[in-house]
C-alpha positions in Angstrom: 262.7 90.1 217.1 263.6 87.1 215.3 264.5 83.7 216.6 268.0 84.1 215.5 268.2 87.2 217.7 267.1 85.2 220.5 269.7 82.4 219.7 272.5 85.2 219.6 271.4 86.8 222.9 271.3 83.4 224.4 274.6 82.4 223.1 276.2 85.6 224.8 274.6 84.7 228.2 275.8 81.1 227.8 279.5 82.4 227.6 279.3 83.9 231.1 278.6 80.5 232.5 276.4 79.5 235.6 276.1 81.5 238.8 274.6 79.5 241.7 272.0 81.3 243.8 268.3 81.7 244.0 268.0 85.7 244.1 268.0 86.1 240.2 265.4 83.2 239.7 263.0 84.6 242.2 263.1 88.1 240.5 262.6 86.6 237.0 259.6 84.4 238.1 258.0 87.0 240.3 257.9 89.3 237.2 256.4 86.5 235.0 253.7 86.0 237.9 255.4 82.8 239.5 254.4 80.4 236.7 256.0 77.5 238.8 253.2 77.6 241.0 250.5 76.8 238.5 251.2 73.0 238.5 252.3 70.2 240.4 256.2 69.4 239.8 258.7 66.3 240.1 262.1 67.6 240.7 265.2 65.4 239.7 268.8 65.7 240.8 271.9 63.3 240.6 275.1 62.8 239.0 273.8 60.7 236.0 270.5 59.5 234.8 268.6 62.7 235.2 267.6 63.1 231.8 266.8 59.5 231.3 264.6 59.3 234.5 262.8 62.5 233.3 262.0 61.1 229.9 260.9 57.9 231.3 258.6 59.8 233.7 257.3 61.9 231.0 256.5 58.8 228.8 254.7 57.1 231.7 252.5 60.0 232.6 251.8 61.1 229.0 250.6 57.7 228.2 248.4 57.6 231.2 246.6 60.5 229.6 248.4 63.7 230.9 249.9 66.8 229.3 253.5 66.6 230.9 256.0 69.5 230.7 259.8 68.2 230.7 262.5 70.6 231.4 266.3 69.2 230.9 269.7 70.2 230.0 271.8 70.5 228.2 270.5 69.9 224.6 272.3 67.9 221.7 271.5 69.6 218.6 268.3 71.9 218.9 267.9 74.3 221.9 264.2 73.5 222.1 265.0 70.0 223.2 265.5 71.3 226.6 261.6 72.3 226.9 258.8 70.0 225.7 255.5 68.7 226.4 254.6 65.1 225.9 257.9 64.9 223.8 256.9 67.9 221.4 259.5 70.8 221.5 258.4 74.4 222.4 257.7 76.4 219.3 260.0 78.9 218.0 257.3 81.6 218.0 256.6 81.3 221.5 260.2 81.6 222.4 260.7 84.6 220.3 257.5 86.4 221.6 258.7 85.5 225.4 261.9 87.2 224.8 260.5 90.1 222.8 258.0 90.8 225.8 260.7 90.3 228.7 264.2 91.0 227.5 264.1 94.7 229.0 263.4 93.3 232.5 266.1 90.5 232.0 268.8 93.3 231.4 267.8 94.9 234.5 268.2 91.6 236.5 271.3 90.5 234.7 270.5 86.7 234.8 272.6 83.8 233.6 271.6 81.7 230.6 270.3 78.9 232.7 268.1 81.1 234.8 266.6 82.8 231.8 266.0 79.4 230.2 264.5 78.2 233.4 262.0 81.0 233.5 261.1 80.6 230.0 260.5 76.9 230.6 258.2 77.3 233.6 256.4 80.1 231.8 255.8 78.1 228.8 254.3 75.1 230.9 251.8 77.5 232.6 250.6 79.1 229.3 250.2 75.7 227.7 248.2 74.5 230.8 250.2 71.2 231.5 248.9 68.8 234.1 252.4 68.2 235.5 255.9 69.2 235.1 259.2 67.1 235.2 262.3 69.4 235.9 266.0 68.5 236.0 268.6 70.4 237.8 271.3 72.0 236.0 274.0 71.7 238.6 273.8 70.3 242.1 270.6 71.3 243.7 270.8 73.6 246.7 271.7 76.5 244.8 270.5 75.5 241.4 267.8 77.8 239.5 265.1 75.0 239.4 265.2 74.8 243.2 262.8 77.6 243.5 260.0 75.0 243.2 258.2 73.1 245.8 257.7 69.7 244.2 255.2 66.9 245.0 258.0 64.4 244.9 261.7 64.5 244.5 264.2 62.1 242.8 267.9 61.9 243.6 269.1 59.3 240.9 272.5 58.5 242.0 275.6 60.4 243.4 279.2 60.2 242.5 282.0 62.6 242.1 281.5 65.3 239.6 281.8 69.2 239.2 284.0 69.2 242.2 285.0 72.6 241.7 281.3 73.8 242.4 279.9 71.0 244.7 282.7 69.5 246.8 285.6 67.4 246.4 284.1 64.1 247.9 280.8 62.2 247.6 279.5 63.6 251.0 279.8 67.1 250.0 278.3 66.6 246.7 275.5 64.6 248.4 274.7 67.6 250.5 274.4 69.8 247.6 272.1 67.5 245.7 270.1 66.9 249.0 269.3 70.7 248.7 266.3 69.8 246.6 264.8 68.0 249.5 261.9 69.9 250.8 259.9 69.7 254.2 257.6 66.6 254.2 258.2 65.8 250.5 259.0 62.2 249.7 262.5 61.5 248.0 263.2 58.6 245.6 266.9 57.5 245.2 268.8 55.0 243.6 272.2 55.9 244.8 274.5 53.1 246.0 277.2 55.2 247.7 277.2 54.5 251.4 278.5 57.9 252.2 275.7 59.6 249.8 273.1 57.5 251.6 274.1 58.5 255.0 273.7 62.3 254.1 270.3 61.7 252.4 269.0 60.0 255.4 270.3 62.9 257.7 268.7 65.6 255.4 265.5 63.7 255.2 265.2 63.2 259.0 265.8 66.9 259.5 263.0 67.7 256.9 260.6 65.0 257.9 260.8 63.9 254.2 260.4 60.0 253.6 263.3 58.8 251.9 262.4 55.8 249.4 265.5 53.8 248.2 264.4 51.8 245.2 266.5 48.8 246.5 264.6 48.7 249.7 261.1 49.4 248.2 261.0 47.6 244.9 261.8 44.3 243.4 262.4 43.6 239.9 263.1 40.3 237.9 265.1 40.6 234.5 263.4 38.2 232.1 265.5 39.1 229.1 268.2 41.5 228.2 270.3 42.3 225.2 272.4 45.2 224.0 269.0 47.3 222.8 266.2 46.4 225.6 265.3 44.9 228.7 262.3 42.9 229.6 261.3 42.7 233.1 258.8 42.4 235.8 258.6 45.0 238.7 257.0 44.7 242.3 256.4 47.9 244.2 254.6 48.4 247.4 251.4 49.1 245.7 251.3 47.5 242.5 252.6 44.6 240.5 253.8 45.1 236.6 254.5 42.2 234.3 256.3 41.8 230.9 257.5 45.4 231.0 259.8 46.2 228.1 262.4 49.1 228.6 263.5 50.5 225.3 266.5 52.2 226.7 269.7 50.2 226.5 271.9 49.1 229.5 271.4 47.6 232.9 272.0 51.2 234.5 268.7 52.4 232.8 266.8 49.8 235.0 267.4 52.0 238.1 266.5 55.1 236.3 263.2 53.5 235.1 262.4 51.9 238.8 262.9 55.7 240.2 260.5 57.2 237.6 258.1 54.4 238.4 258.1 55.1 242.0 257.8 58.8 241.4 255.0 58.3 239.2 253.0 56.2 241.7 253.7 59.0 244.5 252.1 61.7 242.4 248.8 59.5 242.5 248.3 61.3 245.8 247.7 64.6 244.0 244.9 63.2 241.8 247.1 62.0 238.9 246.2 58.5 238.1 249.1 56.3 236.6 247.8 53.5 234.5 249.4 50.1 234.1 249.1 50.6 230.3 250.7 53.9 230.8 253.6 52.2 232.6 253.8 49.6 230.1 253.7 51.8 226.8 255.9 54.4 228.7 258.8 52.0 229.2 258.4 50.5 225.6 258.0 53.8 223.7 260.5 56.2 225.7 263.2 57.6 223.6 266.0 59.8 224.8 268.7 60.3 222.3 272.3 60.5 223.0 272.3 57.6 225.5 273.7 54.3 224.0 271.8 55.3 220.8 272.3 53.5 217.5 272.6 55.5 214.5 273.7 53.1 211.9 274.9 49.5 211.4 277.7 48.0 209.4 279.6 49.4 211.1 277.3 49.7 214.2 277.5 53.3 215.3 276.6 54.2 219.1 276.5 57.5 220.7 276.7 58.3 224.4 276.9 61.5 226.0 279.0 59.9 229.0 281.2 62.8 230.4 282.2 61.6 233.9 284.0 58.6 235.5 280.8 57.0 236.9 279.2 57.1 233.4 282.3 55.7 231.7 282.4 52.7 234.1 278.7 52.2 233.3 279.5 52.3 229.5 282.7 50.0 230.1 280.2 47.4 231.6 277.8 47.6 229.1 280.3 46.9 226.2 282.0 44.2 228.3 278.6 42.5 228.4 277.2 42.8 225.1 280.2 43.7 222.8 283.2 41.8 224.4 284.5 40.1 221.0 283.9 43.2 218.7 286.6 45.4 217.8 285.7 48.9 219.1 286.8 52.2 217.7 285.9 55.2 220.1 285.9 58.9 219.1 286.4 60.9 222.3 286.0 64.7 222.9 285.6 66.2 226.3 285.3 69.5 228.1 288.3 70.7 230.0 286.9 70.9 233.3 286.0 67.0 233.2 288.0 64.3 234.8 289.4 63.2 231.4 292.3 61.2 233.0 290.1 58.7 234.8 287.8 58.3 232.0 290.6 57.6 229.5 292.1 55.2 232.0 288.7 53.2 231.9 288.2 53.7 228.0 291.5 52.3 227.2 290.5 49.1 228.8 287.7 48.3 226.2 288.5 50.4 223.2 290.8 48.9 220.6 291.3 52.3 218.9 290.9 55.9 220.3 290.4 59.1 218.2 290.7 62.1 220.3 289.0 65.2 219.1 287.7 68.7 220.2 284.2 69.7 220.1 283.4 73.4 219.1 283.0 75.1 222.3 285.5 77.2 224.4 285.2 74.9 227.2 286.7 71.8 224.9 289.8 70.0 226.2 292.8 70.2 223.9 293.2 66.7 222.2 296.9 67.0 222.2 296.9 67.2 226.1 294.4 64.2 226.1 296.9 62.5 223.8 299.8 62.9 226.3 297.7 61.1 228.8 296.6 58.4 226.6 300.1 57.7 225.3 301.3 56.6 228.9 298.9 53.7 228.8 298.0 53.0 225.1 299.7 53.3 221.6 296.8 52.8 219.4 295.3 56.3 219.2 295.4 59.6 217.0 294.3 63.1 217.1 291.9 64.5 214.7 290.8 68.0 216.0 287.6 68.4 214.3 284.6 66.1 215.5 283.3 65.5 211.9 286.7 64.4 210.6 287.3 62.1 213.7 284.0 60.7 213.3 284.6 60.0 209.4 288.2 58.6 210.2 286.5 56.2 212.6 284.0 55.0 210.1 286.4 54.5 207.4 288.9 52.6 210.1 286.0 50.3 211.2 285.0 47.0 209.4 281.5 46.2 208.8 281.4 43.9 212.0 283.1 46.5 214.1 281.5 49.2 216.6 282.2 52.9 216.7 281.6 54.6 219.9 281.3 58.5 219.8 281.5 59.6 223.5 283.0 62.1 225.9 280.5 65.1 225.8 277.0 66.3 225.0 278.8 68.7 222.6 280.8 65.7 220.9 277.7 63.6 220.3 275.8 66.8 219.3 278.0 67.6 216.5 277.8 63.9 215.1 274.0 63.9 215.3 273.9 67.3 213.5 276.4 65.9 210.7 274.5 62.6 210.4 271.1 64.0 210.5 270.3 62.0 213.8 267.0 63.4 215.1 266.7 64.2 218.7 
């Protein structure tokens, strides 16, 4: 079996979509010797910021001297982005050997793409003898394949409306699904602002005797300097004071992700993992998480962001209003058909001067002609260019040196531009 055979197998699985439930992952991990029980884990759920929070946690712990496995989804360019140790991707040969040894059992169980990849990740981390794993949910929490784990700490970054066809049509229902990762007696860190979501988290934590730690109650931070690229700040937790931290991820919203990461890192000290102040400082400064307000060129300045729901678009709007309010902005927008494109476009037209609607290469992509009818009601300065690469080149051609080009709407859209431009993840 070769790596391309594995890629084709996974592609076939991916077309069948996700199936919520824990039966398959239980069978898979039992067959593999329950690798998820070999190390302590931190479990992360939330509407937005899961990947950023995981990357910051990985960076803090790795710079404190540990081997840290990070499992996230989806990827941008390379499938192996999903599974890494101290920012180093899983080896292709390991993936090929894993599938060659286990594909017969997979066919018996009939798992989904996400279940197979979750099993691969947990097995790889065991075989590589990591000290700790940070795992992000794929969808929701309660019936997500990652919820097979018994973490030492859980993180719920924030909660807003998303995946309403799977998780519920209001914030309370969505919060209940995400609160499914809360385990008996295991502390939970959250940065959620929403009152209804907070109420649900408090109820579930009370039922399960789990301490709920809101970063807004337990932590103070002082922003000393902020610009479009980084933030300098001091942070004061219940147990430690951190001065002159420099967070390399752009945007005020990343501060909340960083504080969640910091508190979660402090909590694992109870399991014998010592987080150092140098680890925190270097971890904040050196963390990279592609596709999140990521600059790939200047003149014009090109920024990539995987924003794919209304809450994320509000965040992006606030960022551009703060740091780019006098700059001409050309937006390339391609989204999946099951996302709330209407609300996202209503926000995007408020800060983008020109919008180029496009279609990423996936069967799930929204038709840009349909999007055009939505945009036409509220803005006239737009065009439809079906292929992402062509849309990107048109945006570059339209923009002047002092302008800004934003590529957004989906991981797929951003991933295609990264692949075309050679932007590494």
